[in-house]
N, C-alpha and C positions, 0 to 999 in steps of 0.2 A: 404437240407440234412434232414432227420429224426432221432435222437436218442432216446435210451430208456435207463434207470435204470440200472445200473448194481451193481451183489453182490461182483465182487474180480477184483481187478487188479495185477498181477503178471508177470515179468518178468524183463526184461534186454534191456535197449534202448540207442541208442546214438544219440544224437539230431544235427541238422545241424549246420556247422559252424556259428559261429559269422558275426551277418549283419555287426555289427559297422567297423570290423576290415576287413571282405570281401571287403567292398566299399575301406576303407583307401589302402589295399595292390594295387588294380588296378591304384586308382590314384599316390599314390606315387612312384610306378613301372612304370608309364607312364612316368613321370618326372624326371625319375632315369637315369644315365648310366648303362648299361648292360641288363642282364635279370633276372629278380625278377619272383622266382619259388613259387607258393601259393598252399598249400595241405589243405584239406577239406574246399574247398572254398565252399560258399553257393552260392547254384544254384536257388536264389529265385528272382522274379519278379525286386525286385528292384536293387542288384546287376547287373542283366542284362544289367540295364540301364546304369550302371557306364561303364560296358564293352562297349555298344554301343556308348556311348559319346567320348568317347576315340580312339574308331578305325575310329569314324569321325574326329578327330584330327590327324591321320596319324599314330597311334602307335597301333603298331602287334603285337595281343593280340590271344592266342592259346587257346581256353577254351575247354579243355580234358575232362572234368565235374567234377571229385573231384581233378583234380591237375588244373591249370591254369599259363600260361608263358606268360609274359609281356615282351617285348621286348624294353625297354625305350626307349625315343628321345633326355634325358637329360632335364636339369630345361626349357630351352630356345627354345625347338623344337619342339614345336607342332606347327600345322597347321591348317591353316584356314577354317573350315567344308565347304561343299560345300550347308546344308541344315541347316534349324533348330534343335539345339540339345533339344533332348526329353528327360525328365528327369524321363517319367514314375508317377506313385506314390510315388517317393522316395525324402523325404525332405533332405535327407543324401547329395543324388546326387545334387541335385539343389543348396544348401546352399556351400557345400565343394567348388564345383567345380568354383561356384563364385569367391573365393578365389584369384583359381590359374588363371581365364579367365581376372581378374584384371589386371593383369602386361603381357599378351601378346602382341603382334603388331598387331592383327588384331581386329575385331570386329564381336561378335558372340548374337546370339540369345537364351535364355534356355526358354524352356518351359515343361510342364507337363499333366497332365489329368486334370480332371473338379478340383479333389481334390487338388492337387499342387497351382492351381490358384485361391484358395480363402486362401492358406497358407500364413502369416504373413511373407515376406521377406524386411522389415523395418530395423526387428533387424539385418540383415547382412550389409542391405546398406548402414545405415548411418555410421558404423564405417571404411567399405572399402574407402568410401567417402571420409572420416578423412585423411585416407590413400593417394588420390590424382585419387581414382579409377572412371573412368565416368560409372555408373551403372544407367539404367533406367527404372522402370514399366511402359510398352508400353500402358496398360489399366490407367496408373495412379492412381492404387488402393494399390500402396507399395505389389502388391504378381506377380508370375509369368505373362504374358512371363515378361525375363527382355532380355534388348539388355546392352550388355559390353561391352564397346570400352576398348583394355589396353593401359594403361599409367606407366610411371614411378611412382614407390610408394614410399612414405614415412614412416618411424618406427612412430607406436605412442603409448601412454600407455593409453589403453583400459578400461573405469571400464563399464563392462557389467552390467546393471539393473538384467539381468538374470542370474541363472547356465544353460548354454547351452553348451554341449558339440559342439554343430553345428556351434553356433554364433562364439564358441571359435577358433574352427578350420578353421573356414573360414578366421579369422584377421591373425592366425598364418601361414596359408599356402600363405597370401599372402604376410606377412613378409619373407618368402624364397626369394623374389624379391625387397622388402625396401631396401632405402638408409642407414638406420641405425637398432637399435634393436627394436623390438616390443614384448610391454608386455600386457596382457589381464588380469586384474583382475575380478574375478567374487565373488557374495555373498558367495555362500561354491562352492567349487571344482565338476566339472562336469567329468563324464567318461572322462579319459587321454588318450586315445588309440593312440589319433594324438601324445603325446609326447611321449609316448613308441617308437613308429613305426619311427615316424621321426627321432629320434634318433640312432635306430639302421639301417637306412638311409645314416647316416651320417651328419645329422645338427647339428648346436650347441645350443642348447634349455637345459633349466633347469626349474625346477620348485620352486619358494620360498613359500611357504604358500596357500595363495588360488591366487597365481599369475605365470604364465606360461611366461618365455623371451627365444624368438627366434632374433638367429644371422641370416642378410642375409647370402644366402648360394651360393659358387660357382656352388658345383653339390652337386645332393643326388645320391648312388651307388644301385645296385640292391641288393636284398637280399633273401636267400628262409625262408620262414615262414608257419610256421603252425598255422593255425586258431582253436581256440580252440572250444568247442560246445557254443553253445549262452545260455547264461544262460534264457535270456528273451523267449528261446524256452522251457527250461528247466521247467521253473517257473508252466506253464502249467501241467504238469506230477509231479511236488514236489506238486501242490493242488490236485490232481487226489489222487495221494500217502496217503497223510494225510487224505483224506475226506472218503473214500470207505472202508468199513469194510475190515479188513482180506488182508487188500494190502500192498507189500512189493515192490517197483520197485527201482533197480539199476540204475541212469542215468549215464552213462560214459563219463569222457574229457569234462567236463564243464568248462568253464573261471571260476575263482572266483573272478577277478579284485576287488579291494577292491573298487572303486568307482563305481562297479556294486554289487554289494554282500547284496544291502540290504536287499532282500527279505528273504536270508538266516537269518539275524538277526532279523527281522519282524516274520518270522515263528518259530524261535525258543523263541521268545517272548511270542507266543501263545499256545506255548507248544507242537509243532513238533516236532517228532522224526526223526531228521534229523543226519546223519552219515558221517563224511568225510573219505575217503580212498584214497590211491594213491596219495596224494597231491604232486603239483610239484610247486615250487616257483618262479623257473627260466623264464624272462621273461614274457608272460603274465600265470598269473599262473592259475594251473586249478586243479580238483579233480573229484575223482567218488563220487555221491554223492547215498547214500542209503537212502531211503523216506518209514517210515512205518506207516501206519493209528493209529490216534492219537485224545484224547479228546482235542479241543481248546477252548482258549477262546478270548474274546476282546481284543482290545488295543487301541492306541491311537499313529496315525502315522502322523509324520508330522516333519515339520524344516528340519534340514539339512541331513535328510536320504532318503528326497523326490528325488534330482538327482538322486541317486544312485538305487533305482527303479523303476523312472516314468513307464518304459513301460509295469511295472508288477502290477501296480494298478489295472486293469481294475480286474483280476484274483483274488488279493487279496479280491477286494469288494464282490466276487462270494464267496469265500472262508468262508469271515468273516459272511455271512448268517447262516452258520452250525454252527459257534462258538458261544460258551454261552455270553451272554452279548452285550455291547453295541463297537463297534468298528468305530473311527472317523478318516476320512482321513481328512488330511485341507492340506495346502500352498500349494495344488495341481494344480492353478490353468491353470496350462501349460497342462494339458488334456484338456482343451478346444480348442485347435488348434492343435491337432495332426490329426491322417488321418481322424479324426470324430472328434463330442465335445465329450468326452468318459466319462466325468462327466452326462452330459443329456441324451446318450446311454445307460448306463451303469441304471441308475435309471428306466430309462423310461420298459427296459426290465426285470431288475431283480422286479421291481412292477407287470409285465405281469405273472411272476411266482409264486407271493404273497408273496415278501420279503417284510419285513419292514423298506424303504430305505426313507431317507430326500435327495434331493440336497441342498448343500450350495452354498455359493458363490466359495469357493475353494476347494470344495471336496465333500463330505456327509456322513451320519451318519446311520450308517447301525446295526440294531435291530436284533441279531442273535436269532437262537434257534428255528426258526418256519421254519415247513417244507415246501419246494416247489414245485409246480407243472408245470408239463411239458407246453410249449407254445408257439405260434410262434413269433421268433426272427427276429427282423430286425437288420442286422451285420452293414449296413449301409457300407457295403462293406469295411469295416475296419478290417485287418486279428486278431490283440487283441482281439476284439468282437468276432468275429467266432471262435474260439480258446477258450475263456473263456465261453461261452454259450457251446458248447461241453462239456467240463467240468462239467458245473454245470448241465448236462443233466446225466451225473450219478449218480446224488444224486438225481433227480427231480425225482415224483412221475407221470406215465403216458410218453406221449411222446411228444419229443419239436423237432421242427421244425426251422431250420437255414435257413434265406433267405439270397442270395449273400454267401454261404458256400465255395466256390470256391477261395474268396479274400484268403486265407488261403496261396495259393500260393505265395504271395507277400514276405513273410519270411519263413514259413515252407511247402515245397510243398508236403510231405509224412507223414503230420501230421495225418489226417484220418487214415489211414493207422498203424502207431506204434499204435494208441492209440486201435483202433479193433486188435490190436495183444496181446497187454496188458488184454483184458477181457478175452481172451478165456483161 
């Protein structure tokens, strides 16, 4: 797709439902008793992969579009699938479902697309094996395809070397089936959607500082879930509204969970004009966010804030090109093992547009204030990269072409339409 510079963005949008919460609603609803109703479900390719996997294990799931109904099979009611479970491009599906499958009474093979088959799975294989799981990388490279044979599981206290909600969640889900309590301690707190939602489904789970502790469950119980707008999707329009002159955008019903709101804190530190309206703090907190054009300055982004904005770092890197002074992104080596090596891909593509940016071992250094030029951008079929450069193109002189632009369907099927509407 081709994009050109724009003069103004104005209007109101509602971004799709949160991807993390949509995934979990299907997983937890499938292993609960009764019906779970999910409103504002994200109809992105990743979440559809999760639905497909659980349907193949005998769960009746009615996808009505905005609303999804899951008629759960109970904690121990999943059935052996007739074929390999295909997780598509979804790391969340692959890692979280592994925790559930580790305790079932059957053997199953998990696979995914070419990207998933390169992403590291040792980070879940090790702790699940410590719990007694039988989990094997078929190609012997600690990546999918994975063969999982369900086993009786034991509670453990696992000290994770990384702050990763996917690792934490895989272990906690296995802990539902264990013979004693399971505890996961992280270097810093990763997103806590699993803990909040499992509690609402009736699990005995608590948080103590940087540790999450779960007690084995007899059953979970179906719930009604309203999925807030995904802050990772809103991030692109937050950046656009700050950068494009004379812009004002109202983004409705955005999830502002404190374990996910790092981008709001960083944008305010950079001088961004953001106003929180209609704030709701019950369950998953939400707000409408009003963003206006702002003069921005560089900052250092690192430390404990990184897990709260890991998926927003690509768009923050692009935004930093237009801020005065230097922005340093550090402690973000996790970016190398996302859908693409996001450090390498961002540095290469920003440089192609004329940005002064340096790659480091765990992030990048961006020297802002230099005009960008349109260029041909290789998205590497990474949805966050494609959306980032669609936003960067709004401020770049000339034409920007994004290769593999359709990959935004992973998390935000209507992204380009929403962007076009704000340009009018």
